[in-house]
C-alpha positions as CSV (number, residue, x, y, z in Angstrom):
1,M,65.2,-9.0,45.9
2,A,65.4,-12.8,45.4
3,K,68.7,-14.5,46.0
4,L,69.9,-18.1,45.6
5,S,71.1,-19.6,48.9
6,K,74.5,-21.1,49.2
7,S,73.0,-24.6,49.1
8,E,71.0,-23.8,46.0
9,I,74.1,-22.5,44.2
10,E,76.0,-25.7,45.2
11,S,73.1,-27.8,44.0
12,Y,73.2,-26.1,40.6
13,Q,76.9,-26.6,40.3
14,A,76.7,-30.3,41.3
15,K,73.5,-31.3,39.4
16,G,73.3,-28.7,36.6
17,Y,69.9,-27.4,37.7
18,V,68.1,-26.1,40.7
19,V,64.5,-25.2,41.8
20,P,64.9,-22.1,43.9
21,N,62.8,-21.5,47.0
22,Y,60.9,-18.8,45.2
23,K,57.6,-18.0,43.4
24,I,56.9,-15.0,41.3
25,P,54.2,-12.6,42.5
26,D,50.6,-13.6,41.6
27,Q,50.1,-10.4,39.6
28,M,53.2,-11.2,37.4
29,L,51.8,-14.7,36.9
30,E,48.5,-13.4,35.7
31,Q,50.1,-10.9,33.4
32,L,52.2,-13.7,31.8
33,R,49.1,-15.9,31.4
34,Q,47.2,-13.1,29.7
35,A,50.2,-12.4,27.4
36,L,50.4,-16.1,26.6
37,E,46.7,-16.2,25.5
38,E,47.2,-13.0,23.4
39,T,50.4,-14.4,21.8
40,I,48.8,-17.7,20.9
41,E,45.9,-15.8,19.3
42,S,48.2,-13.5,17.3
43,N,50.2,-16.5,16.0
44,P,47.6,-18.9,14.7
45,D,50.0,-20.6,12.3
46,V,52.6,-21.5,14.9
47,R,52.4,-24.5,17.3
48,P,52.2,-23.2,20.9
49,E,55.3,-25.3,21.7
50,Q,57.3,-23.4,19.2
51,L,56.7,-19.8,20.0
52,A,60.2,-18.5,19.8
53,S,61.5,-14.9,20.3
54,I,58.1,-14.0,22.0
55,H,59.7,-11.0,23.7
56,T,60.2,-9.0,20.4
57,S,57.9,-7.7,17.7
58,K,57.5,-9.5,14.4
59,S,60.2,-8.3,12.0
60,G,59.9,-10.8,9.2
61,P,57.5,-13.3,7.7
62,S,58.9,-16.3,9.6
63,D,59.0,-14.5,13.0
64,T,56.7,-14.9,15.9
65,K,54.7,-11.9,16.9
66,G,55.8,-11.3,20.4
67,H,54.4,-9.5,23.5
68,S,56.0,-6.7,25.6
69,T,55.1,-8.5,28.9
70,F,57.6,-11.2,28.2
71,L,60.4,-8.7,27.7
72,E,59.4,-6.9,30.8
73,V,59.5,-10.1,32.9
74,A,62.7,-11.3,31.3
75,R,64.4,-8.1,32.5
76,D,62.8,-8.2,35.9
77,A,65.5,-7.2,38.5
78,G,64.4,-10.0,41.0
79,L,64.7,-12.7,38.4
80,V,68.0,-11.4,37.1
81,D,69.2,-11.4,40.7
82,L,68.4,-15.1,41.0
83,V,70.3,-15.8,37.9
84,S,73.3,-13.8,39.1
85,G,73.8,-16.4,41.8
86,V,75.1,-18.8,39.1
87,L,76.3,-16.5,36.3
88,G,77.8,-13.6,38.3
89,P,77.0,-9.9,38.1
90,N,77.5,-9.3,34.4
91,I,74.6,-10.7,32.5
92,I,73.0,-10.5,29.0
93,M,69.5,-11.7,28.3
94,W,69.5,-13.0,24.8
95,G,66.3,-15.0,24.2
96,A,62.8,-15.9,25.4
97,Q,60.4,-18.6,24.3
98,L,57.1,-20.3,25.2
99,F,56.8,-24.0,25.5
100,C,53.0,-24.4,25.7
101,K,51.8,-28.0,25.4
102,P,48.1,-28.4,24.8
103,G,46.4,-31.1,26.9
104,A,45.5,-33.5,24.1
105,D,48.4,-33.4,21.7
106,G,51.3,-31.6,23.4
107,M,54.5,-32.3,21.5
108,E,57.6,-34.0,22.9
109,V,60.9,-32.2,23.4
110,P,63.5,-34.9,22.9
111,M,66.4,-35.2,25.3
112,H,69.1,-32.8,24.1
113,Q,71.7,-30.1,25.0
114,D,70.8,-26.6,24.1
115,G,74.4,-25.7,23.1
116,Q,74.0,-27.9,20.0
117,Y,72.3,-25.0,18.2
118,W,73.4,-21.8,20.0
119,P,76.3,-19.8,18.5
120,I,77.7,-18.6,21.9
121,R,81.4,-18.8,22.7
122,P,82.6,-19.6,25.2
123,L,79.4,-21.7,25.4
124,A,77.6,-20.6,28.6
125,T,74.0,-19.9,29.4
126,C,71.6,-20.3,32.3
127,T,68.0,-21.0,31.3
128,M,65.1,-20.0,33.5
129,W,62.0,-22.2,33.1
130,L,59.0,-20.5,34.6
131,A,55.8,-22.5,35.1
132,L,52.6,-20.7,34.0
133,D,50.6,-23.8,34.7
134,K,51.3,-26.7,37.2
135,A,53.9,-28.9,35.5
136,D,54.0,-32.6,36.5
137,Q,54.9,-35.9,35.0
138,D,51.3,-36.4,33.6
139,N,51.4,-33.2,31.5
140,G,55.0,-33.3,30.3
141,C,57.1,-31.4,32.8
142,L,60.8,-30.8,32.3
143,E,62.9,-34.0,32.6
144,V,66.7,-33.6,33.3
145,M,69.7,-35.8,33.7
146,P,71.5,-34.5,36.8
147,G,75.2,-34.3,36.4
148,S,75.2,-34.5,32.6
149,H,76.6,-30.9,32.5
150,K,79.9,-32.0,34.3
151,K,83.1,-31.6,32.3
152,E,81.1,-29.6,29.7
153,I,80.8,-32.6,27.5
154,H,79.3,-32.1,24.0
155,Y,77.3,-35.3,23.6
156,H,76.6,-36.7,20.2
157,H,73.2,-35.7,18.8
158,K,71.2,-37.0,15.9
159,T,68.7,-35.1,13.7
160,D,65.1,-36.4,13.9
161,N,62.6,-34.6,11.6
162,R,59.5,-36.3,13.0
163,G,56.5,-34.0,12.9
164,D,55.6,-34.5,16.6
165,L,58.8,-33.1,18.0
166,V,59.4,-29.5,19.1
167,L,63.2,-29.8,18.3
168,N,64.9,-31.9,15.7
169,Q,68.1,-32.5,17.7
170,S,68.2,-35.4,20.3
171,V,71.1,-37.0,22.2
172,N,72.4,-40.2,20.7
173,D,75.4,-41.1,22.8
174,P,76.1,-44.2,24.9
175,R,77.8,-42.1,27.6
176,I,74.4,-41.0,28.9
177,H,73.1,-44.5,29.4
178,T,74.8,-44.5,32.9
179,L,72.8,-41.4,33.9
180,D,69.4,-41.4,35.6
181,S,66.7,-38.8,34.7
182,K,64.6,-36.8,37.1
183,F,61.3,-35.0,36.6
184,V,61.2,-31.3,37.6
185,E,57.7,-30.8,38.8
186,L,56.7,-27.2,39.5
187,E,53.6,-25.4,40.8
188,A,52.4,-22.4,38.7
189,G,54.7,-19.5,39.5
190,Q,57.7,-21.6,40.4
191,L,60.8,-21.8,38.3
192,S,63.9,-23.8,37.7
193,L,67.4,-22.8,36.4
194,H,69.5,-25.1,34.3
195,D,73.0,-25.1,32.7
196,V,73.6,-25.0,29.0
197,F,75.4,-28.4,29.1
198,L,72.6,-30.2,31.0
199,V,70.8,-33.0,29.0
200,H,67.1,-32.3,29.3
201,G,63.7,-32.6,27.5
202,S,60.1,-33.3,28.2
203,R,57.6,-36.0,27.3
204,P,54.3,-35.6,25.3
205,N,51.3,-34.2,27.0
206,R,48.1,-36.4,26.8
207,S,46.8,-35.4,30.2
208,G,43.9,-33.2,29.1
209,R,45.6,-30.3,31.1
210,R,47.7,-27.6,29.4
211,R,51.3,-27.3,30.4
212,A,52.8,-23.8,29.6
213,G,56.3,-22.7,30.4
214,F,58.0,-19.3,29.8
215,V,61.7,-19.7,29.2
216,V,64.4,-17.0,29.3
217,R,68.0,-17.4,28.3
218,Y,70.8,-15.5,30.1
219,M,74.6,-15.6,29.4
220,P,77.5,-14.1,31.2
221,T,79.0,-11.2,29.3
222,S,82.3,-12.9,29.2
223,S,80.7,-15.0,26.4
224,V,79.9,-13.6,22.9
225,L,77.0,-14.2,20.6
226,C,78.8,-15.2,17.3
227,R,76.3,-14.0,14.7
228,D,78.1,-15.6,11.7
229,M,78.7,-19.0,13.2
230,D,77.5,-22.1,11.3
231,I,75.3,-24.2,13.6
232,P,72.7,-27.0,13.1
233,F,69.1,-26.0,12.4
234,A,67.0,-26.6,15.5
235,G,63.6,-27.2,13.8
236,Y,62.4,-23.6,13.7
237,P,64.0,-20.4,12.3
238,V,66.2,-18.1,14.3
239,N,67.9,-15.0,12.8
240,W,71.1,-14.8,14.8
241,R,72.5,-12.0,12.7
242,T,69.8,-9.6,13.9
243,K,69.0,-11.1,17.3
244,P,68.8,-8.3,19.9
245,L,70.7,-8.5,23.2
246,W,69.8,-6.8,26.5
247,L,72.4,-6.0,29.1
248,V,70.4,-6.7,32.3
249,S,73.2,-6.6,34.9
250,G,76.7,-5.1,35.1
251,K,78.8,-4.5,32.0
252,D,79.8,-6.3,28.8
253,V,83.2,-7.6,30.0
254,S,84.0,-9.2,26.6
255,G,83.6,-5.9,24.8
256,K,82.4,-7.8,21.8
257,N,78.7,-8.1,22.1
258,D,76.7,-5.9,19.9
259,L,73.9,-4.4,22.1
260,V,72.5,-2.3,19.3
261,I,71.6,-4.7,16.5
262,G,68.0,-5.7,16.4
263,H,66.7,-2.9,18.6
264,S,64.2,-0.5,17.0
């Protein structure tokens, strides 16, 4: 089983993100790539950067048609064990998404904090970003602002409805002007973990090379998905009332998370 080292945990706590010394097995990578191709083909009307909830089957007209491989990998014991290094032993997997940027017109993800549009309280999530292709500066890899997660600051955001953005929420706060950004370059099969309060985004892809990432969201079970909370619209629909949750490690210590809703 994969484990974060002490220094990796300390880096995550200090910077808000970490790239573990770990790569997924080649077979898993090929399975994910095949699932990516099939998912893009089965969702011809959805931009490949906006393939949300790709671990579940299509339940409504606005939903993405997902693929079982993504759910299988999101629940993989080795990956969950990595996440437990920063979240502890009691973990719920609550979301999965593809951010696949085509090589010619890959869309920008503006710098933002995920918690702007997630109804989780207390707000806590570790996001796993798994590279299905090599991700570098040229093809729009993840860009982060190390340390921006400290003190759990909710930075001011603005809404931007430009058609070339994956999300419509972007940070508009003078407090981040003192922070530097860093590119998180990954080889295919590598992954990064980042905190819900970390400011991050990615630039457009005009490289001619695809940049595909598989993203999984995990939260400690001391937090609760508040299904009726009023939150900003992120740019694509999410039905929080029926979103299924998976207990992937330990127990629901809050006792308030519905682990039945959304499961067929």
